[in-house]
C-alpha positions in Angstrom: 64.0 155.5 61.8 61.6 153.6 59.6 58.6 155.5 61.1 60.4 158.8 60.4 61.2 157.7 56.9 57.6 156.7 56.2 56.4 160.0 57.7 58.8 161.9 55.4 57.6 160.0 52.3 54.0 160.6 53.3 54.7 164.3 53.7 56.5 164.5 50.3 53.6 162.7 48.6 51.1 165.1 50.2 53.3 168.1 49.1 53.5 166.8 45.5 49.8 166.1 45.4 49.1 169.7 46.6 51.5 171.1 43.9 49.8 169.0 41.2 46.4 170.3 42.3 47.8 173.9 42.2 49.2 173.3 38.7 45.8 172.0 37.6 44.1 175.0 39.0 46.6 177.3 37.3 46.1 175.4 34.0 42.3 175.7 34.4 42.6 179.5 35.1 44.9 180.0 32.0 42.4 178.2 29.8 39.6 180.2 31.2 41.5 183.4 30.2 42.0 182.1 26.6 38.4 181.0 26.3 37.3 184.6 27.1 39.3 185.9 24.1 38.1 186.0 20.5 38.0 182.5 19.0 37.3 183.4 15.3 38.6 185.6 12.6 42.2 186.9 12.2 42.5 187.8 15.9 41.4 184.3 17.0 43.9 182.7 14.6 46.7 185.0 15.9 45.9 184.1 19.5 46.1 180.3 18.7 49.4 180.7 16.7 51.0 182.9 19.4 50.0 180.4 22.1 51.4 177.5 20.1 54.8 179.2 19.5 55.3 181.2 22.7 53.5 179.0 25.3 50.5 179.9 27.4 52.3 182.0 30.0 54.1 184.2 27.5 50.9 184.5 25.4 48.9 185.7 28.4 51.4 188.4 29.2 51.4 189.6 25.6 47.6 189.4 25.0 46.6 192.0 27.5 43.0 193.2 27.2 42.4 190.7 24.4 39.1 189.6 26.0 37.8 193.1 25.3 38.9 193.1 21.7 35.5 192.5 20.1 34.1 195.6 22.0 36.8 197.9 20.7 36.1 200.5 17.9 38.4 200.4 14.8 40.9 202.9 16.3 41.1 201.0 19.6 41.7 197.7 17.8 44.5 199.3 15.7 46.1 200.7 18.9 45.7 197.3 20.6 47.7 195.6 17.7 50.4 198.3 18.0 50.8 197.6 21.8 50.6 193.8 21.3 53.2 193.6 18.6 55.6 195.7 20.6 54.9 193.6 23.7 55.4 190.4 21.7 58.8 191.5 20.4 59.9 192.4 23.9 58.7 189.2 25.4 59.8 186.6 22.8 62.2 188.5 20.5 61.7 190.0 17.1 62.8 186.9 15.2 60.1 184.7 16.9 57.5 187.5 16.5 58.2 187.5 12.7 57.8 183.7 12.5 54.3 184.1 14.2 53.2 186.9 11.8 54.5 185.0 8.8 52.4 182.0 9.8 49.4 184.3 10.2 50.0 185.6 6.7 50.2 182.1 5.3 46.8 181.3 6.7 45.4 184.5 5.2 46.4 183.4 1.7 44.1 180.4 1.7 43.2 177.9 -1.0 40.7 180.3 -2.7 43.3 183.1 -3.1 45.9 180.7 -4.4 43.5 179.3 -6.9 42.6 182.8 -8.1 46.3 183.6 -8.4 46.9 180.6 -10.7 43.8 181.3 -12.8 44.7 185.0 -13.3 48.2 184.2 -14.3 47.1 181.5 -16.8 44.5 183.9 -18.3 47.0 186.7 -18.6 49.5 184.8 -20.7 52.4 187.1 -19.9 53.9 188.4 -16.6 53.3 192.0 -17.5 49.6 191.4 -18.3 49.3 189.4 -15.1 50.7 192.3 -13.0 48.5 194.8 -14.8 45.5 192.6 -14.1 46.1 192.1 -10.4 46.9 195.8 -9.9 43.1 196.3 -10.7 41.6 193.1 -9.4 39.1 193.8 -6.6 40.7 197.2 -5.8 40.1 200.8 -6.7 42.4 202.0 -9.5 45.5 203.5 -8.0 45.3 201.7 -4.7 47.7 199.0 -5.7 50.4 198.6 -8.3 52.7 195.7 -9.3 55.7 196.6 -11.4 58.2 194.3 -13.1 61.7 195.5 -12.3 63.5 192.7 -14.1 62.8 189.1 -15.0 63.3 188.0 -11.4 62.0 191.0 -9.4 58.5 192.4 -8.8 57.8 195.6 -6.8 54.4 195.7 -5.1 53.2 199.1 -3.8 50.1 199.7 -1.8 48.9 203.3 -1.7 46.6 202.6 1.3 46.7 200.2 4.2 44.5 197.2 3.2 44.5 195.7 6.7 41.5 197.0 8.7 43.0 195.7 11.9 45.6 198.4 11.9 44.5 201.0 9.4 43.2 203.3 12.0 46.2 203.4 14.4 46.9 206.7 16.0 50.7 206.1 16.4 53.1 204.6 14.0 54.4 201.1 14.5 58.1 201.1 15.5 59.0 198.0 13.4 57.9 196.2 10.3 57.0 193.0 12.2 53.2 193.3 11.9 53.4 193.6 8.1 55.4 190.4 7.8 51.9 188.9 7.6 51.3 190.8 4.3 54.8 189.8 3.1 54.0 186.1 3.6 50.6 186.6 1.8 52.5 188.0 -1.2 55.0 185.2 -1.1 52.3 182.5 -1.2 50.2 184.4 -3.7 53.0 184.7 -6.3 54.4 181.3 -5.6 50.9 179.8 -6.4 50.5 182.0 -9.5 53.8 181.2 -11.0 54.3 177.7 -9.8 57.8 178.7 -8.6 59.5 179.5 -5.3 59.6 183.2 -4.5 60.7 185.3 -1.6 58.9 188.4 -0.3 60.5 191.2 1.6 58.7 194.2 3.1 60.6 197.4 2.4 58.4 200.0 4.1 54.9 200.4 5.5 52.2 203.0 5.9 51.7 202.1 9.6 55.4 202.6 10.0 55.2 206.1 8.8 55.9 205.7 5.1 53.6 207.2 2.4 53.1 203.7 0.8 53.7 200.1 1.6 56.4 198.4 -0.6 57.2 194.8 -1.0 59.9 193.2 -3.1 59.1 189.8 -4.6 62.0 187.8 -6.0 61.4 184.9 -8.3 64.0 182.2 -7.6 
C-alpha cells in the first residue's frame, strides 16, 4: 500500500510539474504576442490598459491583428478600431469597455494640456471669454465651438473628428464607447481649468453617424 501511495504521489507531482511547464509556455507565448504589438503612442497605451483591466487572455481575443497595426493605412486603422471596440464590448461588456476608454482619455489629457487649460482660463478672466478663446485655440475657425448654456452647463461641439485613429472609418461605430476617451479628456481639461469637479457626457459623435460631435460639460 505504501509503495502504491508513493507511486501515486510521484505521478501527481510529475503531472503538476508538467502542467506548470505548460502554463509557463503559455505565459511565454502570450507575452510574445503582446511584444509583437505596438508599444508606443495611443495604440500602445490602449493595449496596456486593456490588458490590465481585462486580463491577457481576453485582451488577446480582442486585439486581433494588432501586431499589423503599424503597417495599416489610415482607413485600415480606423476600421481596426471599429472592429476592436465592438469586440471589446462583446467580450467584457460595455460598462467595462467604457472604463477602459475613459482611462485612455485621462492619459491623453496630460500635464501639459491641463497646465494650458489653467493658463487660458486665468488669462481670459471670464467664462465666456475663456470659451471663446478655446474655441479658436490651435484649431481652424469653425472646427470647434464651446457654448455656455447656463452657469453650470457648457456644450462642446466638434464639426470634424479630431481623432485621426478613427476619422477615416468606412462604417459608422454602433455605440459611443470609443468617444468616451474624448469625454474624459474634456472632463479633465475643464476640471483643471476651473479648479472644480465637472462631469462630461458625450451626446453624439461623427463616427456614430451624426453631423457633429457634441459633449455636455456640467460644472458641479
